[in-house]
C-alpha positions as CSV (number, residue, x, y, z in Angstrom):
1,M,258.3,-4.3,194.0
2,S,259.1,-0.5,193.8
3,L,261.2,0.8,196.5
4,P,261.1,2.7,198.9
5,A,258.1,0.6,200.3
6,I,256.3,3.3,202.1
7,R,254.1,2.2,205.0
8,T,251.0,4.3,205.3
9,P,249.1,5.0,208.5
10,P,246.8,2.3,209.6
11,T,243.0,2.7,209.0
12,Q,240.8,0.7,211.4
13,F,237.8,-1.1,209.9
14,A,236.6,-3.3,212.7
15,C,237.1,-4.3,216.3
16,M,236.4,-7.3,218.7
17,S,236.2,-8.2,222.2
18,L,237.5,-11.5,223.3
19,S,235.6,-12.6,226.4
20,E,237.1,-14.7,229.1
21,D,235.6,-17.9,227.6
22,R,237.6,-16.8,224.4
23,E,234.5,-16.2,222.3
24,V,234.7,-13.5,219.7
25,H,232.3,-10.5,219.8
26,A,232.7,-8.4,216.7
27,N,232.4,-4.6,216.9
28,S,232.2,-4.9,220.7
29,T,234.0,-2.8,223.3
30,E,233.1,-5.0,226.3
31,S,236.5,-6.1,226.9
32,L,238.1,-2.6,226.5
33,G,239.0,-1.0,229.9
34,T,239.4,2.7,230.8
35,F,242.7,4.1,231.9
36,I,243.1,5.0,235.5
37,P,246.3,6.5,236.8
38,P,248.2,3.9,238.9
39,P,249.3,4.8,242.5
40,I,253.1,5.3,242.8
41,G,254.7,2.9,245.4
42,I,252.4,0.0,244.9
43,N,254.0,-3.5,244.8
44,L,253.4,-5.0,241.4
45,K,254.6,-8.3,242.7
46,A,251.4,-8.6,244.8
47,G,249.5,-11.8,244.1
48,L,252.4,-13.5,242.3
49,S,251.6,-16.9,243.8
50,Q,247.7,-16.5,242.8
51,Y,248.7,-15.5,239.3
52,R,250.9,-18.5,238.9
53,R,248.2,-20.7,240.1
54,R,245.8,-19.2,237.7
55,V,248.2,-19.6,234.7
56,G,248.8,-23.2,235.9
57,S,245.1,-24.0,235.5
58,D,245.4,-23.1,231.9
59,P,248.8,-24.2,230.8
60,F,248.2,-24.0,227.1
61,H,247.3,-20.1,227.0
62,D,250.5,-18.9,225.7
63,H,250.6,-20.9,222.4
64,P,250.4,-19.0,219.0
65,N,247.0,-18.3,217.8
66,R,245.7,-19.2,214.3
67,L,244.0,-16.6,212.1
68,D,240.5,-17.8,213.1
69,R,239.6,-14.8,215.4
70,T,240.7,-12.2,212.9
71,L,238.7,-13.9,210.1
72,K,235.6,-14.2,212.3
73,M,235.9,-10.5,213.3
74,C,235.9,-9.7,209.6
75,L,233.0,-11.8,208.7
76,D,230.8,-10.9,211.6
77,S,231.4,-7.1,211.3
78,G,230.6,-7.2,207.6
79,S,234.3,-6.3,206.7
80,V,235.2,-9.3,204.7
81,D,235.7,-7.0,201.6
82,E,238.8,-5.7,203.4
83,I,240.3,-9.2,203.1
84,I,239.2,-9.8,199.7
85,A,240.9,-6.6,198.6
86,S,244.1,-7.2,200.4
87,Q,247.3,-9.2,199.5
88,I,248.4,-10.1,203.0
89,V,246.4,-11.2,206.1
90,T,248.3,-12.0,209.0
91,H,249.0,-11.2,212.9
92,R,250.6,-8.1,214.2
93,S,253.1,-10.1,216.0
94,I,254.3,-11.6,212.8
95,M,254.6,-8.3,211.0
96,I,256.6,-6.9,214.1
97,K,259.0,-9.7,213.9
98,L,259.5,-9.2,210.1
99,L,260.2,-5.5,210.6
100,Y,262.5,-6.3,213.7
101,G,264.3,-9.0,211.7
102,T,263.6,-11.8,214.2
103,A,263.7,-15.4,213.1
104,Q,260.2,-17.1,213.0
105,Q,258.3,-20.1,211.6
106,L,255.2,-19.5,209.6
107,N,252.5,-21.4,207.9
108,V,251.5,-19.6,204.6
109,F,248.6,-20.4,202.4
110,F,247.5,-18.5,199.2
111,F,243.9,-18.4,198.5
112,K,241.9,-16.4,195.8
113,G,244.8,-13.9,195.4
114,V,245.3,-13.4,199.2
115,M,248.3,-14.7,201.1
116,Y,247.5,-15.7,204.7
117,I,250.3,-16.1,207.2
118,E,250.2,-17.5,210.7
119,E,252.8,-18.5,213.2
120,Y,253.8,-22.2,213.3
121,D,253.5,-23.9,216.6
122,P,256.2,-26.6,216.7
123,E,255.2,-27.9,220.1
124,P,251.4,-27.6,220.2
125,D,251.2,-30.0,223.3
126,R,253.7,-28.0,225.4
127,I,252.3,-26.7,228.7
128,H,253.3,-23.4,230.0
129,T,254.3,-24.1,233.6
130,F,257.0,-21.4,234.4
131,V,255.8,-17.9,235.0
132,R,258.4,-15.1,235.3
133,D,258.0,-12.3,237.7
134,G,257.9,-9.9,234.9
135,E,254.9,-11.5,233.5
136,C,253.0,-11.0,236.7
137,I,254.4,-7.5,237.1
138,G,253.0,-6.5,233.6
139,S,249.6,-8.1,234.1
140,N,249.2,-6.3,237.6
141,F,250.0,-2.9,236.0
142,E,247.5,-3.5,233.4
143,A,244.9,-4.4,236.1
144,L,245.8,-1.4,238.1
145,C,245.5,0.9,234.9
146,T,242.1,-0.5,234.0
147,G,240.3,-0.5,237.4
148,E,240.8,-4.3,238.3
149,S,242.4,-5.5,241.5
150,P,246.1,-6.0,241.3
151,N,246.0,-9.3,243.0
152,G,247.2,-11.7,240.2
153,I,243.7,-13.1,239.8
154,H,242.2,-10.8,237.1
155,N,241.1,-12.1,233.7
156,L,243.6,-14.0,231.6
157,H,241.8,-14.2,228.2
158,A,239.4,-11.1,227.9
159,R,241.1,-8.8,225.5
160,W,240.2,-6.1,222.9
161,Y,241.5,-6.0,219.4
162,A,241.5,-3.6,216.5
163,G,241.4,-4.8,212.9
164,V,243.2,-2.4,210.7
165,T,244.5,-2.2,207.1
166,F,247.5,-0.4,205.6
167,K,249.8,-0.2,202.6
168,L,253.4,-1.5,202.7
169,G,254.7,-0.3,199.4
170,N,252.0,-1.7,197.0
171,L,250.9,-4.5,199.2
172,K,247.7,-4.0,201.2
173,V,248.0,-5.6,204.7
174,V,245.2,-6.6,206.9
175,L,245.9,-7.6,210.6
176,A,244.5,-7.4,214.1
177,G,246.3,-6.5,217.3
178,E,245.5,-6.3,221.0
179,V,245.0,-2.9,222.6
180,D,245.3,-2.4,226.4
181,C,242.8,0.3,227.1
182,Q,241.0,3.5,226.1
183,K,242.4,6.9,227.4
184,D,239.1,8.1,228.9
185,S,235.5,7.2,229.5
186,N,234.5,8.5,225.9
187,V,234.2,5.1,224.3
188,T,234.8,5.3,220.5
189,G,236.1,1.7,219.7
190,Q,239.0,3.3,217.9
191,A,242.7,2.5,218.6
192,K,243.5,6.2,218.0
193,D,241.8,7.0,221.2
194,C,243.6,4.1,223.2
195,L,246.8,3.6,225.1
196,E,249.2,0.7,225.3
197,L,250.6,-0.2,228.9
198,K,254.1,-1.3,229.4
199,T,256.5,-1.8,232.4
200,K,260.2,-1.5,232.6
201,C,262.5,-2.4,235.4
202,Q,264.7,0.8,236.2
203,D,267.9,-1.4,236.3
204,L,267.4,-2.7,232.6
205,K,268.4,-1.2,229.4
206,W,265.6,0.8,227.5
207,S,266.4,0.8,223.9
208,P,265.8,-2.8,222.8
209,A,262.2,-2.8,223.7
210,K,261.7,0.7,222.4
211,L,261.6,-0.3,218.8
212,R,259.4,-3.3,219.3
213,W,257.0,-1.1,221.3
214,Y,257.0,1.5,218.5
215,F,256.0,-1.1,215.9
216,Q,253.4,-2.6,218.2
217,S,251.6,0.7,218.6
218,S,252.2,2.3,215.3
219,L,251.0,-0.7,213.3
220,I,247.5,-0.5,215.1
221,G,247.5,3.2,215.3
222,V,247.6,3.6,219.2
223,P,249.2,7.1,219.7
224,T,250.4,6.8,223.3
225,I,252.3,4.4,225.5
226,I,252.0,4.6,229.3
227,L,255.2,3.2,230.7
228,G,255.5,2.1,234.4
229,W,259.0,2.0,235.8
230,H,259.7,-0.2,238.8
231,K,262.4,-1.2,241.2
232,E,262.2,-4.9,242.3
233,G,258.4,-4.8,241.6
234,V,257.6,-1.5,243.2
235,L,256.2,1.1,241.0
236,T,258.3,4.2,241.1
237,T,257.2,6.6,238.2
238,V,255.1,6.6,235.1
239,D,256.1,8.2,231.7
240,V,253.7,9.1,229.0
241,I,255.3,8.4,225.6
242,N,254.1,10.0,222.3
243,V,254.5,7.2,219.8
244,A,254.9,9.6,216.9
245,T,258.1,11.0,218.5
246,M,259.8,7.8,219.2
247,F,261.4,7.3,215.8
248,D,261.9,9.1,212.6
249,E,260.1,6.8,210.0
250,T,262.9,7.6,207.4
251,A,265.3,6.0,209.6
252,L,263.2,2.8,209.6
253,Q,262.9,2.7,205.8
254,Q,265.3,0.0,205.3
255,R,263.3,-2.3,207.6
256,Y,260.1,-1.6,205.7
257,D,261.9,-2.3,202.4
258,N,263.3,-5.6,203.7
259,A,259.9,-6.8,204.9
260,A,258.1,-5.7,201.6
261,I,260.7,-7.5,199.4
262,F,260.2,-10.6,201.6
263,L,256.4,-10.6,201.3
264,A,256.5,-9.8,197.7
265,S,258.9,-12.6,197.1
266,L,256.7,-15.0,199.1
267,R,253.7,-14.1,197.2
268,R,255.5,-14.7,193.8
269,H,256.8,-18.0,195.1
270,C,253.1,-19.0,196.0
271,M,251.7,-17.9,192.7
272,T,254.5,-19.5,190.6
273,H,254.5,-22.9,192.2
274,I,250.9,-23.4,193.3
275,M,250.0,-25.3,190.1
276,E,253.0,-27.5,190.4
277,K,251.9,-29.1,193.6
278,E,248.8,-31.5,194.1
279,G,246.0,-29.4,195.5
280,N,246.7,-26.0,197.1
281,P,249.8,-26.4,199.4
282,I,250.5,-25.0,202.8
283,W,253.9,-23.7,202.8
284,R,256.3,-23.8,205.9
285,V,258.6,-20.8,205.9
286,L,261.5,-20.5,208.1
287,T,262.9,-16.8,208.4
288,K,266.3,-16.1,209.8
289,K,267.7,-13.0,211.5
290,R,267.2,-10.0,209.3
291,L,265.2,-12.0,206.8
292,R,268.3,-13.5,205.2
293,R,268.0,-16.7,203.1
294,P,264.6,-17.9,204.3
295,T,263.6,-21.6,203.6
296,I,260.3,-22.4,202.0
297,R,258.8,-25.8,201.4
298,A,255.3,-27.4,200.9
299,L,253.9,-29.5,203.6
300,N,253.2,-33.2,203.0
301,P,249.7,-34.6,203.7
302,E,250.9,-36.1,207.0
303,E,252.2,-32.7,208.1
304,V,249.0,-31.0,207.2
305,R,246.9,-33.5,209.2
306,S,249.3,-33.0,212.1
307,L,248.9,-29.2,211.8
308,N,245.2,-29.1,211.5
309,R,244.3,-32.1,213.7
310,D,240.6,-32.7,213.7
311,D,239.8,-29.1,212.5
312,A,237.8,-28.9,209.3
313,R,240.1,-26.6,207.2
314,I,241.1,-25.8,203.6
315,G,244.7,-25.1,203.9
316,I,245.2,-23.0,207.2
317,L,241.6,-21.4,206.7
318,P,238.7,-22.7,208.7
319,S,236.1,-24.2,206.4
320,W,233.4,-21.8,207.5
321,F,235.4,-18.9,206.3
322,V,236.1,-20.4,203.0
323,R,232.4,-21.2,202.5
324,A,231.7,-17.5,203.3
325,L,234.1,-16.3,200.7
326,R,232.5,-18.7,198.0
327,K,228.9,-17.3,198.4
């Protein structure tokens, strides 16, 4: 691993719409809304009780997702070569945490030269029963800005995702991330023509979220953030933030270096030890704050069965994806 590990701008190769029934529609913009300026003074807490009831009807919606949707998007869009040519396939949320230095638990699987990384869900049967006001406020703001009724009962699952690739040092990374809306009615299906929508309470500090928001947008290539400021849920003002001016990339180089060193070391570990275990192991990786002293171990057969349940998988990969790679 040569340093500094420069991060190149993302290149979008595919997209997908996730419909309300959670079906993947590759190269579709069906779930991509168009930005509409929100009215100042509106109460973003409106519909809180309805929103809580809606979330309560689907108490498992906040669990970590596996890589299946990203893999299906690549297959159905004819973009599987992007995966074959990569070294890392993961979620944007995982990459953000690596760059931010947040502790996380991961499942890692090495297959045909590519390292696949997903978030480990330690409590797959946990139900989501508590809804914070901020969750409803953010959801209502997104609804307002995309032409839906801000009454707390808009779609929970319909989303639009961009699939991108970029280089982190000498590692080619493939990931997908949700994008909130397009900036105008000229539909291109490109993240570079889209916006991220955020809310912030006037009484809270701004800086901690700022870096996470920067990574969230810049990793996918979204150039602009629309920030709605509110006081006790009432929208007071809206700022337009140019993502490119939020941070000097050179000031973030140490974070890129740390993430690249971690990922390269993890790949070496997988390649070195893969032949020493029976079969092709799934690795459980626990990262600590600032990526210091992560722990890595191979899952035993019982843990693999518990992880994959009744799904037909090879490692963490769905069997239909592996069959497609072998054709």
